[in-house]
C-alpha positions in Angstrom: 68.9 -40.9 -80.1 71.5 -42.4 -78.0 71.2 -42.9 -74.3 73.8 -40.2 -73.5 71.9 -37.7 -75.6 68.7 -38.6 -73.7 70.3 -38.2 -70.2 71.6 -34.7 -71.2 68.2 -33.6 -72.3 66.5 -34.7 -69.0 69.2 -32.9 -67.0 68.8 -29.6 -68.7 65.0 -29.9 -68.5 65.4 -30.1 -64.8 68.1 -27.7 -64.2 67.1 -24.7 -66.4 63.8 -24.1 -64.4 65.8 -24.2 -61.2 68.5 -21.7 -62.6 65.7 -19.5 -63.8 64.1 -19.4 -60.4 67.4 -18.6 -58.9 67.9 -15.9 -61.3 64.5 -14.3 -60.9 63.6 -14.6 -57.1 60.1 -13.6 -55.9 59.5 -10.3 -54.0 58.8 -11.0 -50.3 56.1 -8.3 -50.3 52.7 -8.9 -51.9 52.5 -5.6 -54.1 49.1 -6.6 -55.4 47.6 -3.8 -53.2 49.1 -1.3 -55.8 46.3 -2.1 -58.2 43.5 -2.4 -55.7 43.7 0.4 -53.1 42.9 4.0 -54.2 45.6 6.4 -54.8 46.2 9.5 -57.0 47.7 8.1 -60.2 47.5 11.4 -61.9 50.6 12.6 -60.3 52.6 9.9 -62.3 51.0 10.3 -65.6 52.4 13.7 -66.6 55.8 13.7 -65.1 54.4 15.4 -62.0 57.1 16.4 -59.7 55.4 14.5 -56.7 55.2 11.2 -58.5 58.3 9.9 -56.8 57.0 10.8 -53.2 53.7 9.1 -54.2 55.5 6.0 -55.2 57.8 5.9 -52.0 54.6 6.3 -49.9 53.0 3.5 -51.8 55.9 1.2 -51.4 56.1 2.1 -47.7 52.7 0.4 -47.2 54.3 -2.9 -48.4 57.3 -2.3 -46.0 54.9 -2.0 -43.2 53.2 -5.3 -44.0 56.7 -6.8 -44.3 57.4 -5.4 -40.7 54.3 -6.9 -39.3 54.8 -10.4 -40.8 58.6 -10.7 -40.3 59.4 -8.4 -37.5 62.1 -6.8 -40.0 62.2 -3.0 -40.9 63.8 -3.6 -44.3 64.3 -6.2 -47.0 66.8 -8.9 -46.4 69.1 -8.5 -49.4 69.8 -6.8 -52.7 68.2 -9.7 -54.6 64.8 -9.2 -52.6 65.0 -5.5 -53.3 65.5 -6.0 -57.0 62.8 -8.5 -57.3 60.3 -6.0 -55.5 61.4 -3.1 -57.9 60.7 -5.3 -60.9 57.4 -6.3 -59.6 56.5 -2.8 -58.8 57.5 -1.9 -62.3 55.3 -4.5 -63.8 52.3 -3.4 -61.6 52.7 0.1 -62.9 53.0 -0.9 -66.3 49.6 -2.9 -66.1 48.1 0.3 -64.9 49.4 2.2 -68.1 52.0 4.1 -66.3 55.7 4.5 -67.5 57.9 1.5 -66.2 60.7 3.9 -66.1 59.3 5.6 -63.1 60.7 3.0 -60.9 64.3 3.3 -61.8 64.0 7.0 -61.5 62.4 7.1 -58.1 64.2 4.1 -56.6 67.9 4.9 -58.0 69.5 3.8 -54.8 69.5 -0.1 -54.9 70.5 -0.2 -51.1 67.7 2.2 -50.1 65.6 -0.7 -48.7 68.1 -3.2 -47.7 68.8 -4.3 -44.1 72.2 -3.1 -42.9 73.7 -3.3 -39.5 75.5 -0.1 -40.2 72.4 2.0 -40.6 69.9 3.1 -38.2 72.1 2.4 -35.0 72.1 -1.2 -36.0 68.3 -1.6 -35.5 67.3 -4.3 -38.0 64.3 -6.1 -36.2 61.7 -5.3 -33.8 63.7 -7.0 -31.2 66.7 -4.7 -31.8 64.2 -1.8 -31.4 62.9 -2.8 -27.9 66.4 -3.9 -26.7 68.0 -0.5 -27.5 65.1 1.8 -27.0 62.9 0.0 -24.5 59.9 1.0 -26.3 57.4 -1.8 -27.4 55.8 -1.6 -30.8 52.0 -2.2 -31.2 52.6 -4.0 -34.3 54.2 -6.8 -32.5 52.2 -10.0 -32.8 52.9 -10.9 -29.2 51.2 -7.7 -28.2 48.1 -8.5 -30.2 47.8 -12.0 -28.3 48.3 -10.2 -25.0 45.5 -7.8 -25.6 43.4 -10.7 -26.9 44.0 -12.5 -23.6 43.2 -9.4 -21.5 40.0 -8.9 -23.4 39.2 -12.5 -22.7 40.1 -12.1 -19.1 37.7 -9.0 -18.7 35.0 -10.9 -20.6 35.1 -13.7 -18.0 35.0 -11.3 -15.3 32.0 -9.5 -16.8 30.2 -12.8 -17.5 30.9 -14.0 -13.9 29.7 -10.6 -12.4 26.6 -10.7 -14.6 25.9 -14.3 -13.7 26.2 -13.5 -10.0 23.8 -10.5 -10.5 21.3 -12.6 -12.4 21.6 -15.4 -9.6 21.0 -12.8 -6.8 18.0 -11.3 -8.5 16.5 -14.8 -9.1 17.1 -15.7 -5.4 15.6 -12.5 -4.2 12.5 -12.9 -6.6 12.1 -16.3 -5.1 12.3 -15.3 -1.6 9.9 -12.5 -2.3 7.5 -15.0 -4.0 7.8 -17.4 -1.1 7.1 -14.6 1.5 4.2 -13.5 -0.6 2.8 -17.0 -0.7 3.6 -17.5 3.0 1.8 -14.4 3.9 -1.2 -15.4 1.8 -1.2 -19.0 3.4 -1.2 -17.6 6.9 -3.8 -15.0 6.1 -6.0 -17.8 4.7 -5.4 -20.0 7.6 -6.3 -17.1 10.0 -9.3 -16.5 8.2 -10.4 -20.2 8.2 -9.8 -20.2 12.0 -11.7 -16.9 12.6 -14.6 -18.1 10.6 -14.6 -21.4 12.6 -14.6 -19.6 15.9 -17.4 -17.2 14.8 -19.6 -19.7 13.5 -19.3 -21.7 16.7 -20.3 -18.5 18.8 -23.6 -18.5 16.7 -25.9 -20.5 19.1 -28.5 -22.7 17.6 -32.1 -21.7 17.9 -31.4 -18.1 18.2 -32.3 -17.1 14.7 -28.8 -15.8 13.7 -27.6 -17.2 10.4 -24.4 -17.3 8.5 -24.6 -15.3 5.3 -22.5 -15.6 2.1 -20.9 -12.4 0.8 -22.8 -13.0 -2.5 -26.1 -13.0 -0.7 -25.4 -9.5 0.9 -24.2 -8.1 -2.4 -27.4 -9.2 -4.1 -29.4 -8.0 -1.2 -28.0 -4.5 -1.1 -27.5 -4.2 -4.9 -23.8 -4.3 -4.7 -23.8 -2.1 -1.6 -25.1 0.7 -3.8 -24.9 4.2 -2.6 -28.7 4.6 -3.0 -29.1 2.0 -0.4 -26.9 3.8 2.2 -28.9 4.5 5.2 -26.1 5.3 7.8 -22.5 5.9 8.4 -20.4 6.1 11.6 -16.9 6.0 12.9 -16.4 2.3 12.5 -18.9 1.2 9.8 -21.4 1.9 7.2 -25.0 0.6 7.1 -27.0 -0.3 3.9 -30.6 -1.3 3.5 -31.0 -4.7 1.8 -33.8 -7.1 0.8 -33.2 -10.8 1.4 -34.2 -13.6 -0.9 -37.1 -14.2 1.3 -38.4 -10.6 0.8 -37.6 -9.6 4.4 -35.8 -6.1 4.8 -32.6 -6.0 6.6 -29.8 -3.5 7.7 -26.4 -4.6 6.6 -23.7 -3.1 8.6 -20.1 -3.3 7.2 -17.2 -2.9 9.7 -14.5 -0.5 8.4 -12.0 -0.3 11.2 -10.4 -3.7 10.7 -6.8 -2.9 11.4 -7.2 -2.0 15.0 -9.9 -3.1 17.1 -12.6 -3.7 14.4 -12.2 -7.6 14.4 -12.5 -7.7 18.1 -15.6 -5.5 18.3 -17.2 -7.5 15.6 -16.6 -10.9 17.2 -17.7 -9.4 20.6 -21.0 -8.3 19.0 -21.6 -11.6 17.4 -21.0 -13.6 20.5 -23.0 -11.4 22.8 -26.1 -10.4 20.9 -26.6 -13.9 19.3 -27.3 -15.3 22.7 -29.8 -12.6 24.0 -33.4 -12.0 23.0 -35.5 -9.1 24.2 -38.0 -6.7 22.7 -36.0 -3.7 23.4 -32.7 -5.1 22.2 -32.0 -5.3 18.4 -31.7 -8.8 17.3 -28.9 -10.0 15.2 -30.2 -11.8 11.9 -26.7 -13.0 11.1 -23.3 -12.3 10.0 -20.7 -12.6 7.3 -16.9 -12.7 7.1 -14.8 -12.7 3.8 -11.3 -12.3 2.9 -9.5 -12.0 -0.5 -6.3 -10.6 -1.8 -8.0 -7.8 -3.6 -10.3 -6.4 -0.9 -8.8 -7.8 2.2 -10.9 -8.5 5.2 -14.6 -7.9 5.0 -16.9 -8.2 8.1 -20.8 -7.7 8.0 -23.5 -7.7 10.7 -27.1 -8.3 9.4 -30.1 -6.9 11.6 -33.7 -6.4 11.1 -34.3 -3.1 9.2 -35.7 -0.4 11.4 -37.7 1.8 9.1 -37.7 4.9 11.6 -34.1 5.1 11.8 -32.2 6.1 15.1 -33.3 8.4 17.8 -30.6 10.8 16.9 -32.2 11.3 13.5 -35.6 12.3 15.1 -34.0 14.6 17.8 -31.4 16.4 15.8 -32.5 15.9 12.0 -32.9 19.4 11.2 -29.1 20.0 11.8 -27.9 17.1 9.8 -26.4 17.2 6.4 -27.6 14.1 4.6 -26.4 15.1 1.2 -29.9 14.6 -0.3 -30.0 10.7 0.5 -33.6 9.9 0.6 -32.9 6.8 2.8 -31.4 9.0 5.7 -34.2 11.5 6.0 -37.5 9.6 5.3 -40.0 9.5 8.3 -37.9 11.9 10.3 -40.2 14.3 12.5 -40.5 15.8 15.8 -41.3 13.5 18.5 -44.4 13.6 20.7 -44.3 13.5 24.5 -45.9 10.0 24.5 -43.2 8.8 22.0 -40.4 10.3 24.1 -41.8 8.7 27.3 -42.1 5.2 25.7 -38.5 5.4 24.1 -37.1 6.3 27.5 -39.0 3.4 29.1 -38.0 1.0 26.3 -34.3 1.9 26.7 -34.5 1.4 30.4 -36.1 -1.9 30.2 -33.5 -3.2 27.6 -30.6 -2.0 30.0 -32.4 -3.7 32.9 -32.4 -6.9 30.9 -28.7 -6.7 30.2 -27.8 -5.9 33.8 -30.0 -8.5 35.5 -31.9 -10.5 33.0 -28.8 -12.7 31.9 -25.8 -14.1 33.6 -23.1 -13.0 33.6 -24.3 -9.4 33.2 -23.6 -7.3 30.1 -22.5 -3.6 30.1 -23.2 -1.9 27.0 -20.6 0.9 27.4 -21.9 2.8 24.4 -25.5 4.0 25.1 -26.3 7.1 23.0 -28.9 8.4 20.7 -27.4 6.9 17.6 -27.4 3.3 19.0 -31.0 3.5 19.9 -33.3 2.5 16.9 -36.9 2.9 16.3 -39.1 0.3 14.6 -42.2 0.7 12.6 -44.4 1.5 15.8 -41.6 3.8 17.1 -40.6 1.2 19.7 -37.1 1.6 20.8 -34.4 -1.1 20.5 -30.9 -0.7 21.9 -28.3 -1.6 19.2 -24.5 -1.8 18.5 -23.0 -4.2 21.0 -19.4 -3.8 19.6 -18.2 -2.4 22.8 -20.4 -4.5 25.1 -18.6 -6.4 27.9 -19.6 -9.3 30.1 -19.0 -8.8 33.7 -19.1 -11.9 36.1 -20.7 -11.6 39.7 -17.2 -11.6 41.2 -16.1 -8.7 39.2 -18.9 -6.1 39.6 -16.6 -3.2 39.9 -14.3 -3.8 37.0 -11.0 -2.1 36.3 -9.9 -1.8 32.5 -6.9 -0.2 31.0 -8.9 0.1 27.7 -11.6 2.8 28.0 -14.1 2.7 25.1 -17.2 4.6 24.4 -18.4 8.0 23.0 -17.1 11.3 24.3 -19.7 13.0 26.5 -21.6 9.9 27.1 -18.8 8.3 29.3 -19.2 8.1 33.2 -16.4 10.3 34.7 -15.1 7.5 36.9 -14.9 5.3 33.8 -13.3 7.9 31.6 -10.7 9.0 34.1 -9.9 5.8 36.0 -11.2 2.9 34.0 -13.6 1.8 36.6 -16.5 0.1 35.0 -19.7 -0.7 36.7 -23.4 -1.0 35.8 -23.8 2.5 36.8 -21.5 3.5 33.9 -24.4 2.5 31.6 -26.7 4.4 33.9 -24.8 7.6 33.5 -25.0 7.3 29.6 -28.8 6.5 29.9 -29.2 9.7 32.0 -27.6 11.8 29.2 -30.0 10.3 26.7 -33.0 11.2 28.9 -31.8 14.8 28.9 -31.2 14.8 25.2 -34.7 13.4 24.5 -36.3 15.9 27.0 -34.5 19.0 25.8 -33.6 18.0 22.2 -30.2 19.4 23.0 -27.0 17.7 22.3 -24.8 16.3 24.9 -22.2 18.8 24.0 -22.8 22.1 22.2 -19.4 22.5 20.5 -20.6 25.5 18.5 -21.1 27.3 21.9 -18.3 29.4 23.0 -18.8 28.0 26.4 -18.9 24.4 25.5 -21.3 23.6 28.3 -22.3 19.8 28.9 -26.0 19.0 28.9 -25.7 18.0 32.5 -24.3 21.2 33.7 -26.7 23.1 31.7 -29.9 21.1 32.9 -28.6 21.3 36.5 -28.2 25.1 36.3 -32.0 25.4 35.4 -33.0 22.8 38.0 -31.1 24.5 40.8 -32.6 27.8 40.0 -36.1 26.3 40.0 -36.6 26.8 36.3 -36.9 23.0 35.3 -39.5 23.6 32.6 -36.8 25.6 30.7 -35.2 22.1 30.0 -38.2 21.0 28.1 -38.2 21.0 24.4 -40.8 23.6 23.3 -42.2 21.3 20.7 -42.9 18.6 23.4 -45.1 20.8 25.5 -47.3 21.6 22.6 -49.0 18.4 23.1 -50.4 19.4 26.5 -48.8 16.4 28.4 -48.6 16.2 32.1 -45.8 18.6 33.3 -45.3 16.7 36.4 -44.4 13.5 34.7 -42.1 15.5 32.5 -40.4 17.0 35.4 -40.1 13.5 36.8 -38.2 12.3 33.8 -35.8 15.3 33.8 -35.0 14.8 37.5 -34.3 11.1 36.9 -32.1 12.0 34.0 -30.0 14.4 35.9 -29.8 11.9 38.8 -28.7 9.1 36.7 -26.0 11.4 35.1 -24.7 12.6 38.4 -20.9 12.8 38.4 -20.6 10.9 41.7 -21.3 7.2 41.1 -22.5 6.7 44.6 -25.5 9.2 44.1 -26.6 7.4 40.8 -29.5 4.8 41.0 -29.3 1.3 39.4 -31.0 0.9 36.2 -33.9 -1.1 37.9 -34.3 1.7 40.4 -34.2 4.5 37.7 -37.0 2.5 35.8 -39.2 2.3 38.8 -38.7 6.0 39.4 -39.7 6.7 35.8 -42.8 4.6 36.2 -43.7 6.4 39.4 -43.3 3.2 41.5 -40.9 4.9 43.9 -40.0 8.4 44.8 -37.2 10.4 43.4 -34.6 11.0 46.4 -33.5 14.7 47.0 -30.9 15.7 44.5 -27.5 15.9 45.8 -25.5 19.1 44.8 -23.0 18.6 41.9 -19.3 19.4 42.0 -17.6 21.9 39.8 -19.2 21.8 36.3 -17.2 19.8 33.7 -17.4 22.9 31.3 -15.2 24.8 33.6 -12.1 26.4 32.0 -9.8 23.5 33.0 -11.9 21.1 31.1 -12.8 23.3 28.0 -9.4 22.7 26.0 -9.9 18.9 26.0 -13.5 19.4 24.6 -12.3 21.6 21.9 -9.5 19.3 20.9 -12.3 16.8 20.0 -14.7 19.1 18.4 -14.0 17.9 14.8 -14.6 14.3 15.8 -18.0 14.8 17.5 -19.8 16.6 14.7 -21.8 13.4 13.9 -21.9 12.0 17.5 -20.4 8.8 16.4 -16.7 8.8 17.1 -15.3 6.3 19.5 -13.3 7.5 22.4 -10.5 4.9 23.1 -7.6 5.1 25.6 -5.2 2.3 25.7 
């Protein structure tokens, strides 16, 4: 073969494929979906009249994809249109459909070709937007805009969410810090309180510092079975210490108001005094934790015969069947009543004159007089006691504290506290012991105070009607009994100037000095003007243990 022949062969081998490609251009639409998407082929199998409409709709899907990709509504030219018709015809043939369906249904070769003379010259999406002013959602730019907007919204949502999380974390940290700081301050206050309290326990007084665990063991976990008393500001449990000694453990309840103050006051005062007619303090305990809060305890020698109030009025008490509250309760004989009155007088005389500065108890009443195994009386509960210096014998206070009915009038009304304030309360106790009548009979429609009731009988010459009938059965000396009643009414006189001192009252009781002529009394406190205030407190005085406090 010559060189010329070889060159001609190479030329045709290169040119013929190019010419073939030019002769058979590719369809700009990917019609592969015709074979993949589900459509009703039965319409084109039996020369169905709807076949052409089905094929036109099927081809319309491809035109929609062409619009999305090129932004052109139709095919660019006749060549592209013919190529798409041939490809569609091929696709149908592979699906066992007649190829002749395409020329039949697509008989207009210009049907899908772009032309400026058709559709008002709208050829592209840009033409549509310029002439109609309506954006098409199929425009790629719109999709990008939506994507950017969504991204912007996500950023804002993330920023807001992050800010909320940060705020919650900050608030949580602030709350935890305040909680920690509150606990720290509470612990520091408790440590300071305990330190000051321990310093008030003077050496060689017999008062000890107890741990909470010791008291829990002694009272069997403050069991209800060991409950022996309950008042307005505390409950008392019987306990047995590790050395076998019996004690009474008083738990202070009212710690949110004046409880801590009364607790510290009692520890400081009673730990420094010793007298056979004053209840000694065995020790105390102060604890604090996050679960139970502040806990305060006073430990005393156990008094097996309870309080004076138990023996005077036990028949009207409702003890709920608790054996610890009604054992050994019985009527008091005349010698026992006499000795109890003298014991209380001696205890008060020691407080007023036996120590310096003097101590005013401020809450002398039947529930605060306890009886030991030999029925010896001991004055107890020094939570409201107040030390008065020699220069301040007539003390004025803005805080009146005590029990309603036992308060001296000048103290209750004007805050004037003197040693004769305790004398008034002592006189009330004498009358209660001698008559076995409560200081104030709330159940009575007249609500008569015991002082007015006793004075009525004394003034009319019927003093023996004041006596408790059970006391006279012993055959005791009536004249001594009368003397005790007269001392009681004198001590409880409403006018402070007519009251004796406790030392004078004790000498009168023992017969060492005569009782002066009893002065007349002013208008009874049970008068109509006084009665509403008595009834307003009736619910609080049923157990004779509520505290009257005026700030």
